[in-house]
All heavy atoms as a GROMACS GRO file, in nm:
protein
  557
    1MET      N    1  -0.279  -3.763  -0.451
    1MET     CA    2  -0.180  -3.656  -0.455
    1MET      C    3  -0.211  -3.554  -0.342
    1MET      O    4  -0.327  -3.506  -0.335
    1MET     CB    5  -0.183  -3.590  -0.593
    1MET     CG    6  -0.091  -3.478  -0.607
    1MET     SD    7  -0.108  -3.412  -0.772
    1MET     CE    8   0.053  -3.376  -0.804
    2THR      N    9  -0.120  -3.524  -0.259
    2THR     CA   10  -0.144  -3.431  -0.150
    2THR      C   11  -0.082  -3.298  -0.180
    2THR      O   12   0.022  -3.291  -0.252
    2THR     CB   13  -0.083  -3.479  -0.020
    2THR    OG1   14   0.051  -3.495  -0.038
    2THR    CG2   15  -0.150  -3.611   0.025
    3SER      N   16  -0.144  -3.194  -0.135
    3SER     CA   17  -0.091  -3.063  -0.157
    3SER      C   18  -0.047  -3.002  -0.021
    3SER      O   19  -0.101  -3.039   0.084
    3SER     CB   20  -0.194  -2.968  -0.226
    3SER     OG   21  -0.301  -2.952  -0.138
    4ASN      N   22   0.047  -2.914  -0.028
    4ASN     CA   23   0.098  -2.851   0.089
    4ASN      C   24   0.033  -2.712   0.096
    4ASN      O   25   0.100  -2.610   0.095
    4ASN     CB   26   0.247  -2.838   0.085
    4ASN     CG   27   0.308  -2.798   0.214
    4ASN    OD1   28   0.236  -2.792   0.314
    4ASN    ND2   29   0.436  -2.772   0.215
    5SER      N   30  -0.099  -2.711   0.113
    5SER     CA   31  -0.172  -2.588   0.112
    5SER      C   32  -0.221  -2.549   0.252
    5SER      O   33  -0.324  -2.480   0.268
    5SER     CB   34  -0.289  -2.589   0.012
    5SER     OG   35  -0.382  -2.690   0.054
    6GLY      N   36  -0.155  -2.592   0.354
    6GLY     CA   37  -0.193  -2.561   0.489
    6GLY      C   38  -0.175  -2.414   0.513
    6GLY      O   39  -0.099  -2.346   0.449
    7PRO      N   40  -0.238  -2.361   0.620
    7PRO     CA   41  -0.224  -2.216   0.648
    7PRO      C   42  -0.080  -2.189   0.699
    7PRO      O   43  -0.026  -2.264   0.775
    7PRO     CB   44  -0.329  -2.193   0.757
    7PRO     CG   45  -0.353  -2.322   0.814
    7PRO     CD   46  -0.333  -2.425   0.709
    8LYS      N   47  -0.030  -2.084   0.647
    8LYS     CA   48   0.106  -2.043   0.686
    8LYS      C   49   0.091  -1.935   0.792
    8LYS      O   50   0.019  -1.834   0.774
    8LYS     CB   51   0.187  -1.994   0.569
    8LYS     CG   52   0.212  -2.100   0.466
    8LYS     CD   53   0.295  -2.051   0.352
    8LYS     CE   54   0.321  -2.162   0.256
    8LYS     NZ   55   0.403  -2.118   0.138
    9ALA      N   56   0.161  -1.948   0.904
    9ALA     CA   57   0.152  -1.848   1.009
    9ALA      C   58   0.235  -1.727   0.972
    9ALA      O   59   0.353  -1.732   0.951
    9ALA     CB   60   0.204  -1.909   1.138
   10ARG      N   61   0.162  -1.616   0.956
   10ARG     CA   62   0.232  -1.491   0.930
   10ARG      C   63   0.269  -1.417   1.058
   10ARG      O   64   0.367  -1.339   1.061
   10ARG     CB   65   0.155  -1.401   0.839
   10ARG     CG   66   0.139  -1.458   0.699
   10ARG     CD   67   0.060  -1.366   0.607
   10ARG     NE   68   0.052  -1.429   0.479
   10ARG     CZ   69   0.059  -1.359   0.371
   10ARG    NH1   70   0.077  -1.233   0.372
   10ARG    NH2   71   0.053  -1.424   0.253
   11TRP      N   72   0.183  -1.432   1.158
   11TRP     CA   73   0.208  -1.363   1.287
   11TRP      C   74   0.264  -1.467   1.382
   11TRP      O   75   0.188  -1.549   1.440
   11TRP     CB   76   0.084  -1.302   1.340
   11TRP     CG   77   0.045  -1.180   1.270
   11TRP    CD1   78  -0.036  -1.159   1.166
   11TRP    CD2   79   0.102  -1.047   1.306
   11TRP    NE1   80  -0.041  -1.027   1.132
   11TRP    CE2   81   0.046  -0.959   1.215
   11TRP    CE3   82   0.192  -1.002   1.393
   11TRP    CZ2   83   0.077  -0.821   1.216
   11TRP    CZ3   84   0.225  -0.868   1.398
   11TRP    CH2   85   0.165  -0.778   1.308
   12THR      N   86   0.388  -1.460   1.407
   12THR     CA   87   0.449  -1.547   1.511
   12THR      C   88   0.437  -1.474   1.645
   12THR      O   89   0.404  -1.355   1.649
   12THR     CB   90   0.594  -1.576   1.481
   12THR    OG1   91   0.666  -1.456   1.473
   12THR    CG2   92   0.607  -1.648   1.345
   13LYS      N   93   0.470  -1.540   1.750
   13LYS     CA   94   0.461  -1.476   1.880
   13LYS      C   95   0.569  -1.364   1.889
   13LYS      O   96   0.542  -1.265   1.957
   13LYS     CB   97   0.488  -1.574   1.994
   13LYS     CG   98   0.631  -1.631   2.003
   13LYS     CD   99   0.650  -1.705   2.138
   13LYS     CE  100   0.795  -1.756   2.142
   13LYS     NZ  101   0.893  -1.650   2.154
   14ASP      N  102   0.680  -1.383   1.823
   14ASP     CA  103   0.785  -1.280   1.823
   14ASP      C  104   0.734  -1.149   1.759
   14ASP      O  105   0.745  -1.041   1.814
   14ASP     CB  106   0.905  -1.330   1.750
   14ASP     CG  107   0.962  -1.453   1.808
   14ASP    OD1  108   0.930  -1.482   1.929
   14ASP    OD2  109   1.026  -1.528   1.741
   15ARG      N  110   0.677  -1.162   1.641
   15ARG     CA  111   0.634  -1.044   1.566
   15ARG      C  112   0.511  -0.980   1.634
   15ARG      O  113   0.494  -0.861   1.633
   15ARG     CB  114   0.600  -1.079   1.422
   15ARG     CG  115   0.728  -1.115   1.344
   15ARG     CD  116   0.704  -1.152   1.203
   15ARG     NE  117   0.642  -1.042   1.133
   15ARG     CZ  118   0.576  -1.055   1.020
   15ARG    NH1  119   0.563  -1.172   0.964
   15ARG    NH2  120   0.526  -0.950   0.960
   16ALA      N  121   0.420  -1.064   1.685
   16ALA     CA  122   0.302  -1.009   1.754
   16ALA      C  123   0.344  -0.931   1.882
   16ALA      O  124   0.292  -0.823   1.905
   16ALA     CB  125   0.210  -1.121   1.791
   17GLY      N  126   0.438  -0.987   1.957
   17GLY     CA  127   0.480  -0.914   2.077
   17GLY      C  128   0.554  -0.786   2.042
   17GLY      O  129   0.541  -0.686   2.112
   18ALA      N  130   0.633  -0.788   1.937
   18ALA     CA  131   0.710  -0.672   1.899
   18ALA      C  132   0.609  -0.564   1.839
   18ALA      O  133   0.633  -0.447   1.866
   18ALA     CB  134   0.811  -0.710   1.789
   19ALA      N  135   0.510  -0.608   1.770
   19ALA     CA  136   0.408  -0.507   1.720
   19ALA      C  137   0.331  -0.446   1.837
   19ALA      O  138   0.303  -0.329   1.836
   19ALA     CB  139   0.313  -0.577   1.626
   20LEU      N  140   0.300  -0.524   1.940
   20LEU     CA  141   0.233  -0.474   2.056
   20LEU      C  142   0.325  -0.368   2.129
   20LEU      O  143   0.273  -0.263   2.173
   20LEU     CB  144   0.195  -0.582   2.152
   20LEU     CG  145   0.124  -0.540   2.279
   20LEU    CD1  146  -0.008  -0.477   2.245
   20LEU    CD2  147   0.107  -0.657   2.371
   21ALA      N  148   0.455  -0.397   2.140
   21ALA     CA  149   0.547  -0.306   2.202
   21ALA      C  150   0.557  -0.174   2.120
   21ALA      O  151   0.563  -0.065   2.172
   21ALA     CB  152   0.682  -0.366   2.214
   22ALA      N  153   0.558  -0.184   1.987
   22ALA     CA  154   0.566  -0.068   1.903
   22ALA      C  155   0.441   0.015   1.908
   22ALA      O  156   0.449   0.139   1.918
   22ALA     CB  157   0.590  -0.113   1.756
   23ALA      N  158   0.327  -0.048   1.913
   23ALA     CA  159   0.203   0.026   1.930
   23ALA      C  160   0.193   0.096   2.065
   23ALA      O  161   0.149   0.211   2.072
   23ALA     CB  162   0.080  -0.064   1.912
   24ALA      N  163   0.238   0.028   2.170
   24ALA     CA  164   0.235   0.091   2.301
   24ALA      C  165   0.333   0.207   2.309
   24ALA      O  166   0.304   0.315   2.364
   24ALA     CB  167   0.270  -0.014   2.406
   25GLY      N  168   0.455   0.188   2.249
   25GLY     CA  169   0.552   0.296   2.245
   25GLY      C  170   0.500   0.418   2.169
   25GLY      O  171   0.528   0.533   2.207
   26TYR      N  172   0.438   0.390   2.053
   26TYR     CA  173   0.383   0.500   1.972
   26TYR      C  174   0.276   0.581   2.049
   26TYR      O  175   0.284   0.699   2.053
   26TYR     CB  176   0.326   0.446   1.841
   26TYR     CG  177   0.277   0.556   1.750
   26TYR    CD1  178   0.367   0.623   1.667
   26TYR    CD2  179   0.145   0.597   1.750
   26TYR    CE1  180   0.325   0.723   1.579
   26TYR    CE2  181   0.097   0.695   1.666
   26TYR     CZ  182   0.186   0.760   1.581
   26TYR     OH  183   0.142   0.863   1.503
   27SER      N  184   0.181   0.511   2.102
   27SER     CA  185   0.074   0.572   2.173
   27SER      C  186   0.118   0.654   2.297
   27SER      O  187   0.068   0.760   2.331
   27SER     CB  188  -0.041   0.478   2.205
   27SER     OG  189   0.007   0.383   2.293
   28PHE      N  190   0.217   0.590   2.370
   28PHE     CA  191   0.263   0.656   2.491
   28PHE      C  192   0.344   0.782   2.458
   28PHE      O  193   0.324   0.882   2.519
   28PHE     CB  194   0.354   0.557   2.567
   28PHE     CG  195   0.408   0.616   2.696
   28PHE    CD1  196   0.330   0.633   2.810
   28PHE    CD2  197   0.543   0.646   2.703
   28PHE    CE1  198   0.378   0.690   2.924
   28PHE    CE2  199   0.599   0.703   2.818
   28PHE     CZ  200   0.513   0.724   2.928
   29THR      N  201   0.426   0.772   2.353
   29THR     CA  202   0.507   0.887   2.316
   29THR      C  203   0.427   1.001   2.249
   29THR      O  204   0.462   1.116   2.261
   29THR     CB  205   0.618   0.837   2.217
   29THR    OG1  206   0.690   0.732   2.279
   29THR    CG2  207   0.716   0.951   2.191
   30PHE      N  208   0.322   0.960   2.178
   30PHE     CA  209   0.244   1.063   2.112
   30PHE      C  210   0.184   1.167   2.205
   30PHE      O  211   0.188   1.280   2.176
   30PHE     CB  212   0.127   0.990   2.030
   30PHE     CG  213   0.053   1.080   1.937
   30PHE    CD1  214   0.107   1.108   1.812
   30PHE    CD2  215  -0.062   1.147   1.973
   30PHE    CE1  216   0.042   1.193   1.724
   30PHE    CE2  217  -0.121   1.232   1.889
   30PHE     CZ  218  -0.073   1.260   1.764
   31GLY      N  219   0.132   1.115   2.318
   31GLY     CA  220   0.073   1.206   2.417
   31GLY      C  221   0.179   1.291   2.481
   31GLY      O  222   0.150   1.414   2.508
   32LEU      N  223   0.294   1.237   2.513
   32LEU     CA  224   0.395   1.318   2.576
   32LEU      C  225   0.457   1.420   2.478
   32LEU      O  226   0.491   1.535   2.518
   32LEU     CB  227   0.507   1.228   2.629
   32LEU     CG  228   0.468   1.132   2.746
   32LEU    CD1  229   0.586   1.043   2.781
   32LEU    CD2  230   0.426   1.216   2.862
   33ALA      N  231   0.484   1.375   2.355
   33ALA     CA  232   0.552   1.465   2.256
   33ALA      C  233   0.458   1.572   2.204
   33ALA      O  234   0.507   1.677   2.158
   33ALA     CB  235   0.603   1.383   2.140
   34ARG      N  236   0.327   1.557   2.210
   34ARG     CA  237   0.233   1.651   2.159
   34ARG      C  238   0.244   1.787   2.231
   34ARG      O  239   0.252   1.894   2.170
   34ARG     CB  240   0.091   1.601   2.159
   34ARG     CG  241  -0.007   1.695   2.089
   34ARG     CD  242  -0.147   1.638   2.095
   34ARG     NE  243  -0.183   1.612   2.231
   34ARG     CZ  244  -0.276   1.528   2.265
   34ARG    NH1  245  -0.343   1.463   2.176
   34ARG    NH2  246  -0.306   1.509   2.394
   35ASP      N  247   0.248   1.783   2.362
   35ASP     CA  248   0.257   1.904   2.441
   35ASP      C  249   0.387   1.982   2.413
   35ASP      O  250   0.391   2.100   2.394
   35ASP     CB  251   0.246   1.877   2.590
   35ASP     CG  252   0.112   1.820   2.625
   35ASP    OD1  253   0.013   1.846   2.555
   35ASP    OD2  254   0.108   1.746   2.724
   36SER      N  255   0.498   1.908   2.407
   36SER     CA  256   0.627   1.967   2.380
   36SER      C  257   0.635   2.021   2.240
   36SER      O  258   0.690   2.130   2.216
   36SER     CB  259   0.740   1.871   2.403
   36SER     OG  260   0.737   1.822   2.538
   37ALA      N  261   0.586   1.949   2.145
   37ALA     CA  262   0.591   1.993   2.007
   37ALA      C  263   0.506   2.117   1.982
   37ALA      O  264   0.546   2.199   1.896
   37ALA     CB  265   0.551   1.882   1.914
   38GLU      N  266   0.402   2.127   2.050
   38GLU     CA  267   0.312   2.245   2.030
   38GLU      C  268   0.382   2.375   2.076
   38GLU      O  269   0.362   2.480   2.025
   38GLU     CB  270   0.178   2.228   2.093
   38GLU     CG  271   0.088   2.134   2.016
   38GLU     CD  272  -0.042   2.103   2.086
   38GLU    OE1  273  -0.063   2.154   2.200
   38GLU    OE2  274  -0.129   2.038   2.029
   39ARG      N  275   0.463   2.357   2.179
   39ARG     CA  276   0.536   2.474   2.235
   39ARG      C  277   0.663   2.505   2.152
   39ARG      O  278   0.702   2.615   2.137
   39ARG     CB  279   0.578   2.448   2.380
   39ARG     CG  280   0.466   2.468   2.477
   39ARG     CD  281   0.511   2.466   2.618
   39ARG     NE  282   0.459   2.340   2.673
   39ARG     CZ  283   0.532   2.242   2.726
   39ARG    NH1  284   0.660   2.260   2.742
   39ARG    NH2  285   0.481   2.129   2.772
   40LEU      N  286   0.730   2.400   2.102
   40LEU     CA  287   0.856   2.418   2.034
   40LEU      C  288   0.843   2.455   1.883
   40LEU      O  289   0.915   2.535   1.831
   40LEU     CB  290   0.945   2.295   2.052
   40LEU     CG  291   0.989   2.267   2.195
   40LEU    CD1  292   1.059   2.133   2.199
   40LEU    CD2  293   1.078   2.378   2.245
   41THR      N  294   0.751   2.382   1.818
   41THR     CA  295   0.738   2.406   1.673
   41THR      C  296   0.597   2.454   1.651
   41THR      O  297   0.500   2.388   1.663
   41THR     CB  298   0.751   2.277   1.594
   41THR    OG1  299   0.661   2.179   1.641
   41THR    CG2  300   0.893   2.215   1.617
   42ARG      N  301   0.589   2.581   1.611
   42ARG     CA  302   0.458   2.643   1.585
   42ARG      C  303   0.396   2.600   1.446
   42ARG      O  304   0.277   2.600   1.431
   42ARG     CB  305   0.470   2.792   1.594
   42ARG     CG  306   0.517   2.846   1.727
   42ARG     CD  307   0.406   2.880   1.810
   42ARG     NE  308   0.451   2.926   1.941
   42ARG     CZ  309   0.386   2.908   2.052
   42ARG    NH1  310   0.275   2.844   2.047
   42ARG    NH2  311   0.435   2.950   2.165
   43ASP      N  312   0.486   2.577   1.349
   43ASP     CA  313   0.439   2.550   1.215
   43ASP      C  314   0.380   2.413   1.196
   43ASP      O  315   0.269   2.396   1.142
   43ASP     CB  316   0.549   2.575   1.112
   43ASP     CG  317   0.595   2.718   1.113
   43ASP    OD1  318   0.512   2.806   1.150
   43ASP    OD2  319   0.712   2.744   1.087
   44TYR      N  320   0.453   2.313   1.232
   44TYR     CA  321   0.411   2.170   1.205
   44TYR      C  322   0.424   2.085   1.334
   44TYR      O  323   0.504   1.992   1.334
   44TYR     CB  324   0.497   2.108   1.094
   44TYR     CG  325   0.492   2.190   0.963
   44TYR    CD1  326   0.596   2.273   0.922
   44TYR    CD2  327   0.376   2.177   0.883
   44TYR    CE1  328   0.587   2.343   0.804
   44TYR    CE2  329   0.368   2.253   0.766
   44TYR     CZ  330   0.472   2.331   0.730
   44TYR     OH  331   0.463   2.400   0.610
   45PRO      N  332   0.343   2.108   1.430
   45PRO     CA  333   0.358   2.024   1.550
   45PRO      C  334   0.317   1.880   1.531
   45PRO      O  335   0.378   1.786   1.590
   45PRO     CB  336   0.270   2.093   1.654
   45PRO     CG  337   0.171   2.166   1.575
   45PRO     CD  338   0.242   2.207   1.446
   46HIS      N  339   0.219   1.855   1.448
   46HIS     CA  340   0.170   1.718   1.431
   46HIS      C  341   0.272   1.628   1.350
   46HIS      O  342   0.289   1.517   1.377
   46HIS     CB  343   0.038   1.714   1.360
   46HIS     CG  344  -0.073   1.776   1.443
   46HIS    ND1  345  -0.123   1.709   1.557
   46HIS    CD2  346  -0.145   1.888   1.431
   46HIS    CE1  347  -0.217   1.784   1.606
   46HIS    NE2  348  -0.229   1.897   1.532
   47THR      N  349   0.342   1.699   1.259
   47THR     CA  350   0.446   1.626   1.183
   47THR      C  351   0.566   1.596   1.275
   47THR      O  352   0.615   1.484   1.270
   47THR     CB  353   0.496   1.715   1.068
   47THR    OG1  354   0.385   1.754   0.988
   47THR    CG2  355   0.595   1.642   0.981
   48ALA      N  356   0.603   1.684   1.361
   48ALA     CA  357   0.711   1.662   1.453
   48ALA      C  358   0.674   1.546   1.552
   48ALA      O  359   0.758   1.459   1.577
   48ALA     CB  360   0.745   1.786   1.531
   49VAL      N  361   0.550   1.547   1.600
   49VAL     CA  362   0.505   1.442   1.689
   49VAL      C  363   0.503   1.308   1.620
   49VAL      O  364   0.541   1.204   1.680
   49VAL     CB  365   0.365   1.473   1.745
   49VAL    CG1  366   0.310   1.360   1.820
   49VAL    CG2  367   0.374   1.597   1.836
   50PHE      N  368   0.465   1.302   1.497
   50PHE     CA  369   0.460   1.178   1.424
   50PHE      C  370   0.599   1.124   1.412
   50PHE      O  371   0.621   1.004   1.430
   50PHE     CB  372   0.403   1.198   1.283
   50PHE     CG  373   0.420   1.076   1.194
   50PHE    CD1  374   0.346   0.966   1.219
   50PHE    CD2  375   0.518   1.078   1.098
   50PHE    CE1  376   0.368   0.852   1.134
   50PHE    CE2  377   0.535   0.974   1.013
   50PHE     CZ  378   0.464   0.857   1.035
   51PHE      N  379   0.700   1.203   1.374
   51PHE     CA  380   0.831   1.153   1.352
   51PHE      C  381   0.896   1.105   1.480
   51PHE      O  382   0.963   0.999   1.483
   51PHE     CB  383   0.922   1.263   1.285
   51PHE     CG  384   0.896   1.272   1.135
   51PHE    CD1  385   0.868   1.400   1.082
   51PHE    CD2  386   0.905   1.165   1.059
   51PHE    CE1  387   0.843   1.408   0.948
   51PHE    CE2  388   0.877   1.176   0.919
   51PHE     CZ  389   0.854   1.299   0.867
   52VAL      N  390   0.873   1.178   1.587
   52VAL     CA  391   0.926   1.134   1.718
   52VAL      C  392   0.858   1.004   1.757
   52VAL      O  393   0.928   0.912   1.800
   52VAL     CB  394   0.909   1.246   1.825
   52VAL    CG1  395   0.938   1.191   1.964
   52VAL    CG2  396   0.998   1.363   1.791
   53SER      N  397   0.729   0.997   1.751
   53SER     CA  398   0.657   0.876   1.790
   53SER      C  399   0.692   0.754   1.700
   53SER      O  400   0.703   0.641   1.750
   53SER     CB  401   0.511   0.902   1.786
   53SER     OG  402   0.471   1.006   1.874
   54PHE      N  403   0.712   0.784   1.577
   54PHE     CA  404   0.749   0.672   1.482
   54PHE      C  405   0.889   0.621   1.516
   54PHE      O  406   0.911   0.499   1.510
   54PHE     CB  407   0.743   0.722   1.338
   54PHE     CG  408   0.768   0.618   1.238
   54PHE    CD1  409   0.667   0.523   1.211
   54PHE    CD2  410   0.885   0.612   1.166
   54PHE    CE1  411   0.692   0.423   1.119
   54PHE    CE2  412   0.909   0.513   1.073
   54PHE     CZ  413   0.813   0.417   1.048
   55ALA      N  414   0.980   0.710   1.549
   55ALA     CA  415   1.114   0.665   1.585
   55ALA      C  416   1.109   0.581   1.709
   55ALA      O  417   1.184   0.477   1.719
   55ALA     CB  418   1.202   0.788   1.604
   56VAL      N  419   1.027   0.617   1.811
   56VAL     CA  420   1.015   0.537   1.931
   56VAL      C  421   0.954   0.402   1.898
   56VAL      O  422   0.988   0.298   1.952
   56VAL     CB  423   0.939   0.613   2.036
   56VAL    CG1  424   0.898   0.531   2.154
   56VAL    CG2  425   1.015   0.738   2.084
   57ALA      N  426   0.857   0.403   1.809
   57ALA     CA  427   0.786   0.279   1.771
   57ALA      C  428   0.882   0.185   1.704
   57ALA      O  429   0.878   0.060   1.727
   57ALA     CB  430   0.667   0.302   1.688
   58VAL      N  431   0.966   0.232   1.618
   58VAL     CA  432   1.066   0.149   1.548
   58VAL      C  433   1.165   0.090   1.649
   58VAL      O  434   1.195  -0.030   1.646
   58VAL     CB  435   1.137   0.226   1.434
   58VAL    CG1  436   1.258   0.150   1.383
   58VAL    CG2  437   1.040   0.256   1.324
   59LEU      N  438   1.209   0.174   1.740
   59LEU     CA  439   1.299   0.130   1.842
   59LEU      C  440   1.234   0.026   1.934
   59LEU      O  441   1.295  -0.076   1.966
   59LEU     CB  442   1.350   0.247   1.926
   59LEU     CG  443   1.452   0.215   2.036
   59LEU    CD1  444   1.581   0.163   1.970
   59LEU    CD2  445   1.479   0.343   2.115
   60ALA      N  446   1.110   0.047   1.972
   60ALA     CA  447   1.036  -0.048   2.057
   60ALA      C  448   1.015  -0.180   1.980
   60ALA      O  449   1.022  -0.292   2.041
   60ALA     CB  450   0.903   0.012   2.102
   61TYR      N  451   0.987  -0.176   1.852
   61TYR     CA  452   0.971  -0.297   1.774
   61TYR      C  453   1.097  -0.375   1.773
   61TYR      O  454   1.096  -0.497   1.790
   61TYR     CB  455   0.925  -0.264   1.634
   61TYR     CG  456   0.896  -0.381   1.547
   61TYR    CD1  457   0.775  -0.450   1.553
   61TYR    CD2  458   0.993  -0.438   1.462
   61TYR    CE1  459   0.751  -0.563   1.481
   61TYR    CE2  460   0.968  -0.549   1.386
   61TYR     CZ  461   0.849  -0.608   1.391
   61TYR     OH  462   0.820  -0.721   1.320
   62TRP      N  463   1.211  -0.309   1.749
   62TRP     CA  464   1.338  -0.376   1.743
   62TRP      C  465   1.373  -0.439   1.877
   62TRP      O  466   1.418  -0.556   1.882
   62TRP     CB  467   1.446  -0.278   1.699
   62TRP     CG  468   1.581  -0.337   1.686
   62TRP    CD1  469   1.625  -0.419   1.586
   62TRP    CD2  470   1.688  -0.315   1.784
   62TRP    NE1  471   1.755  -0.447   1.612
   62TRP    CE2  472   1.798  -0.396   1.727
   62TRP    CE3  473   1.702  -0.249   1.896
   62TRP    CZ2  474   1.920  -0.401   1.796
   62TRP    CZ3  475   1.828  -0.256   1.965
   62TRP    CH2  476   1.933  -0.330   1.912
   63ILE      N  477   1.356  -0.365   1.986
   63ILE     CA  478   1.382  -0.419   2.119
   63ILE      C  479   1.285  -0.536   2.153
   63ILE      O  480   1.324  -0.639   2.203
   63ILE     CB  481   1.378  -0.310   2.225
   63ILE    CG1  482   1.493  -0.212   2.202
   63ILE    CG2  483   1.381  -0.367   2.366
   63ILE    CD1  484   1.487  -0.093   2.289
   64GLY      N  485   1.158  -0.512   2.120
   64GLY     CA  486   1.059  -0.617   2.148
   64GLY      C  487   1.081  -0.744   2.072
   64GLY      O  488   1.067  -0.859   2.123
   65LEU      N  489   1.126  -0.733   1.948
   65LEU     CA  490   1.161  -0.853   1.866
   65LEU      C  491   1.278  -0.929   1.928
   65LEU      O  492   1.275  -1.053   1.933
   65LEU     CB  493   1.188  -0.810   1.724
   65LEU     CG  494   1.192  -0.914   1.620
   65LEU    CD1  495   1.055  -0.985   1.607
   65LEU    CD2  496   1.226  -0.856   1.482
   66ARG      N  497   1.375  -0.857   1.972
   66ARG     CA  498   1.496  -0.920   2.028
   66ARG      C  499   1.457  -0.994   2.164
   66ARG      O  500   1.503  -1.100   2.193
   66ARG     CB  501   1.605  -0.821   2.053
   66ARG     CG  502   1.651  -0.756   1.926
   66ARG     CD  503   1.776  -0.682   1.941
   66ARG     NE  504   1.876  -0.777   1.889
   66ARG     CZ  505   1.999  -0.781   1.921
   66ARG    NH1  506   2.049  -0.702   2.010
   66ARG    NH2  507   2.080  -0.870   1.870
   67VAL      N  508   1.372  -0.926   2.244
   67VAL     CA  509   1.338  -0.985   2.372
   67VAL      C  510   1.243  -1.107   2.348
   67VAL      O  511   1.258  -1.209   2.411
   67VAL     CB  512   1.263  -0.877   2.459
   67VAL    CG1  513   1.192  -0.943   2.574
   67VAL    CG2  514   1.360  -0.774   2.501
   68MET      N  515   1.150  -1.094   2.257
   68MET     CA  516   1.054  -1.207   2.231
   68MET      C  517   1.126  -1.326   2.176
   68MET      O  518   1.082  -1.443   2.193
   68MET     CB  519   0.943  -1.158   2.137
   68MET     CG  520   0.850  -1.062   2.197
   68MET     SD  521   0.762  -1.124   2.340
   68MET     CE  522   0.658  -1.244   2.268
   69LYS      N  523   1.232  -1.312   2.097
   69LYS     CA  524   1.304  -1.428   2.044
   69LYS      C  525   1.374  -1.505   2.151
   69LYS      O  526   1.402  -1.623   2.133
   69LYS     CB  527   1.408  -1.380   1.932
   69LYS     CG  528   1.335  -1.347   1.809
   69LYS     CD  529   1.434  -1.316   1.698
   69LYS     CE  530   1.364  -1.286   1.569
   69LYS     NZ  531   1.450  -1.274   1.460
   70ARG      N  532   1.404  -1.438   2.259
   70ARG     CA  533   1.479  -1.506   2.369
   70ARG      C  534   1.380  -1.586   2.459
   70ARG      O  535   1.422  -1.676   2.535
   70ARG     CB  536   1.555  -1.412   2.451
   70ARG     CG  537   1.667  -1.353   2.376
   70ARG     CD  538   1.750  -1.265   2.461
   70ARG     NE  539   1.856  -1.200   2.376
   70ARG     CZ  540   1.949  -1.119   2.426
   70ARG    NH1  541   1.939  -1.085   2.555
   70ARG    NH2  542   2.039  -1.075   2.346
   71LEU      N  543   1.250  -1.558   2.449
   71LEU     CA  544   1.156  -1.629   2.532
   71LEU      C  545   1.123  -1.767   2.473
   71LEU      O  546   1.137  -1.788   2.360
   71LEU     CB  547   1.023  -1.549   2.542
   71LEU     CG  548   1.031  -1.413   2.612
   71LEU    CD1  549   0.896  -1.347   2.605
   71LEU    CD2  550   1.071  -1.435   2.755
   72PRO      N  551   1.090  -1.865   2.560
   72PRO     CA  552   1.064  -1.996   2.508
   72PRO      C  553   0.931  -2.001   2.434
   72PRO      O  554   0.848  -1.928   2.445
   72PRO     CB  555   1.056  -2.085   2.638
   72PRO     CG  556   1.038  -1.990   2.748
   72PRO     CD  557   1.086  -1.860   2.703
   0.00000   0.00000   0.00000
């Protein structure tokens, strides 16, 4: 009796590439948005930077996933 217990790939090339794009987008935007947020929002600059960077990371993940699916 054989079992189908082989390892299942959770990280495909598409998801790995999209995650790399999201991490790069987050880290790049975090540095740029920090200076602007400290000048614009005196109360919660780190929260504003997080939301802006997170939005860029989600957008980069979506774009990266679409681009990676088209690659061979």
